[in-house]
C-alpha positions in Angstrom: 219.8 -70.7 -112.9 221.8 -73.2 -114.8 224.5 -75.2 -112.9 226.9 -74.6 -115.8 226.9 -72.0 -118.5 229.5 -71.9 -121.3 229.4 -68.5 -123.0 231.0 -67.9 -126.4 234.1 -69.9 -125.6 237.0 -69.7 -128.1 240.3 -71.4 -127.9 243.1 -71.0 -130.4 246.4 -72.9 -130.7 248.4 -70.7 -132.9 246.4 -70.3 -136.1 244.1 -73.3 -135.3 240.7 -72.7 -133.7 239.9 -75.7 -131.5 236.7 -74.0 -130.2 234.8 -71.1 -131.7 231.9 -69.3 -130.0 230.8 -72.4 -128.1 227.8 -71.7 -125.9 225.4 -74.0 -124.0 224.0 -74.5 -120.5 223.6 -77.5 -118.3 220.8 -77.8 -115.7 221.3 -79.3 -112.3 220.5 -83.1 -112.3 220.8 -83.3 -116.1 222.9 -85.7 -118.1 224.2 -83.9 -121.2 226.0 -85.5 -124.0 228.8 -83.7 -125.9 229.3 -85.5 -129.3 231.0 -84.9 -132.5 233.8 -86.4 -134.8 237.4 -86.6 -133.7 239.0 -83.2 -133.7 235.7 -81.4 -133.1 237.1 -79.7 -129.9 235.3 -81.8 -127.3 238.3 -82.6 -125.1 239.6 -79.0 -125.4 236.3 -77.8 -124.1 236.4 -80.2 -121.2 239.8 -78.9 -120.3 238.6 -75.3 -120.3 235.6 -76.1 -118.1 237.8 -78.1 -115.7 240.4 -75.3 -115.5 243.2 -77.2 -117.1 243.3 -74.8 -120.1 242.3 -71.1 -120.2 240.1 -70.0 -123.1 241.3 -67.5 -125.6 238.0 -65.6 -125.0 234.6 -66.3 -123.6 233.4 -67.3 -120.1 232.5 -70.3 -118.0 230.0 -69.9 -115.3 229.4 -72.5 -112.5 226.7 -72.1 -109.9 226.2 -68.5 -110.9 229.9 -67.6 -110.5 232.4 -66.7 -113.2 235.1 -69.4 -112.9 236.9 -68.5 -116.2 240.6 -68.7 -115.7 240.5 -70.6 -112.4 243.1 -73.4 -112.4 242.2 -77.1 -112.2 242.6 -77.3 -108.4 240.3 -74.4 -107.8 237.7 -75.8 -110.2 237.9 -79.1 -108.4 237.4 -77.4 -105.1 234.4 -75.5 -106.5 232.8 -78.9 -107.3 233.8 -79.9 -110.8 235.3 -83.4 -111.2 236.6 -85.0 -114.4 238.0 -88.1 -116.0 240.4 -88.2 -118.9 240.1 -89.7 -122.4 243.5 -91.4 -121.8 243.4 -93.1 -118.4 245.7 -91.3 -115.9 246.0 -93.7 -113.0 249.0 -93.8 -110.7 250.2 -97.2 -111.8 252.6 -97.9 -108.9 250.0 -97.1 -106.3 247.1 -99.2 -105.1 243.5 -98.7 -106.2 242.7 -97.3 -102.7 245.7 -94.9 -102.8 244.6 -93.7 -106.3 241.1 -92.8 -105.0 242.5 -91.4 -101.8 244.3 -88.8 -103.9 240.9 -87.6 -105.1 239.4 -87.7 -101.6 242.1 -85.3 -100.3 240.2 -82.6 -102.0 237.4 -82.9 -99.5 238.9 -84.7 -96.5 240.9 -82.9 -93.8 243.0 -85.9 -92.7 244.5 -89.0 -94.3 242.2 -91.2 -92.2 239.2 -89.3 -93.4 240.4 -89.4 -97.0 240.9 -93.1 -96.9 237.5 -93.6 -95.4 235.9 -91.5 -98.2 237.9 -93.3 -100.8 236.8 -96.8 -99.5 233.2 -95.7 -99.4 233.5 -94.5 -103.0 235.1 -97.7 -104.1 232.3 -99.7 -102.5 229.7 -97.6 -104.4 231.4 -98.1 -107.8 232.1 -101.8 -107.2 235.9 -101.6 -107.1 236.2 -102.3 -103.4 237.4 -105.9 -104.0 240.4 -104.4 -105.9 241.2 -101.8 -103.3 244.6 -103.2 -102.4 245.8 -104.2 -105.9 248.2 -102.0 -107.8 246.6 -99.9 -110.5 248.9 -101.4 -113.1 247.3 -104.8 -112.5 243.8 -103.7 -113.4 242.2 -104.5 -116.8 241.5 -101.5 -119.1 237.7 -101.5 -118.1 238.7 -101.5 -114.4 241.1 -98.6 -115.0 238.3 -96.6 -116.6 236.1 -97.3 -113.6 239.0 -96.3 -111.3 239.2 -92.9 -113.2 235.5 -92.4 -112.5 235.8 -93.4 -108.9 238.7 -91.1 -108.2 236.8 -88.2 -109.7 233.7 -89.1 -107.6 235.9 -89.1 -104.5 236.4 -85.3 -105.0 232.6 -85.1 -104.2 231.7 -83.1 -107.3 228.4 -81.4 -108.1 229.3 -81.6 -111.8 231.2 -84.7 -113.3 232.8 -84.5 -116.7 233.2 -88.0 -118.2 235.5 -88.2 -121.2 234.8 -91.3 -123.3 234.5 -93.7 -120.3 232.7 -96.3 -122.4 235.5 -96.6 -125.0 236.8 -100.1 -125.6 234.2 -101.8 -123.3 232.3 -104.9 -124.2 228.4 -104.6 -124.4 228.1 -106.1 -120.9 230.8 -103.7 -119.5 229.2 -100.8 -121.3 225.8 -101.6 -119.8 227.4 -101.6 -116.3 228.9 -98.2 -117.2 225.5 -96.9 -118.2 224.0 -98.1 -114.9 226.9 -96.4 -113.0 226.2 -93.1 -114.8 222.5 -93.3 -113.9 223.4 -94.1 -110.3 225.7 -91.0 -110.3 222.8 -88.8 -111.3 220.6 -90.4 -108.6 223.2 -89.3 -106.1 222.4 -85.7 -107.2 225.5 -85.3 -109.4 225.1 -83.5 -112.8 226.9 -85.2 -115.7 228.5 -83.8 -118.9 229.8 -86.7 -121.0 231.8 -87.0 -124.2 231.0 -90.4 -125.8 231.5 -91.9 -129.3 229.3 -95.0 -128.9 225.9 -93.6 -130.0 224.0 -96.7 -129.1 225.0 -96.1 -125.5 224.9 -92.3 -125.2 221.7 -91.5 -127.0 219.4 -93.5 -124.6 221.3 -92.3 -121.6 221.5 -88.5 -122.0 218.7 -86.0 -121.6 220.1 -83.6 -124.2 223.0 -83.7 -126.7 225.2 -80.8 -127.9 227.0 -81.6 -131.2 230.3 -80.0 -132.0 231.9 -80.0 -135.5 235.1 -78.1 -136.4 235.0 -76.5 -132.9 231.5 -75.0 -133.3 228.1 -76.0 -132.0 226.3 -77.6 -134.9 223.1 -78.2 -133.0 221.7 -79.2 -129.6 218.5 -80.8 -128.4 216.9 -84.1 -127.3 218.7 -87.2 -128.6 215.8 -88.2 -130.8 215.9 -84.8 -132.5 219.7 -84.6 -132.9 220.1 -88.0 -134.6 217.5 -86.9 -137.3 219.3 -83.6 -138.0 220.6 -83.8 -141.6 223.7 -81.8 -140.7 224.6 -84.2 -137.8 224.1 -87.2 -140.1 226.3 -85.7 -142.7 229.1 -84.5 -140.3 229.1 -87.4 -137.8 226.6 -90.2 -137.7 226.5 -91.2 -141.4 223.6 -92.4 -143.5 223.8 -96.0 -142.2 223.1 -94.8 -138.7 220.2 -92.6 -139.8 218.6 -95.5 -141.8 218.8 -97.8 -138.8 216.9 -95.2 -136.7 
């Protein structure tokens, strides 16, 4: 049984179809990449899976249960954590307080939530920043804070929305190592990413969206050679280099 199954998801905004008959599955322990050009419907699909947005039609199944239409809090409680493409830290709160917000989804008291938050900060390397205000963090640190807060909800499935964007090669490599460590902790990962040099060696499979539809899916080495993917997204220069 797949951990996550997306079945014929459609989402319309007025006359605009953001997602059309999107179907794919995600196995437990897998890192799956969701790629495609801007406007392909990736973030909309993330919002549907995470319960922030209801689909117009179609179903989302998680751990064998139909979670279609559950709100974000219920999806989080079920074990789905997410980050956002635009960082959403609580700027006037400390790093520890930000992560404690996520930990409240699992902890039964403030003390327990703070303990879980601190343990998660130590794991992701942000513990030295615990008592700084979020507004004081660098952009890469804020992205890591987003991931840490999501991890503090103790998800079985983590949705990562462009967490490598704007990072230097060194910072991006640290991000790759963190994603691999997340998988080693038994957490399944679905990630949207634009930096192909990073995402392709990292993911087990890739699903390519274009104009809201699944263009193709498969192993990264297969996907980057697909003529339709090259035309729609990667470009001839990328193909020639690989």
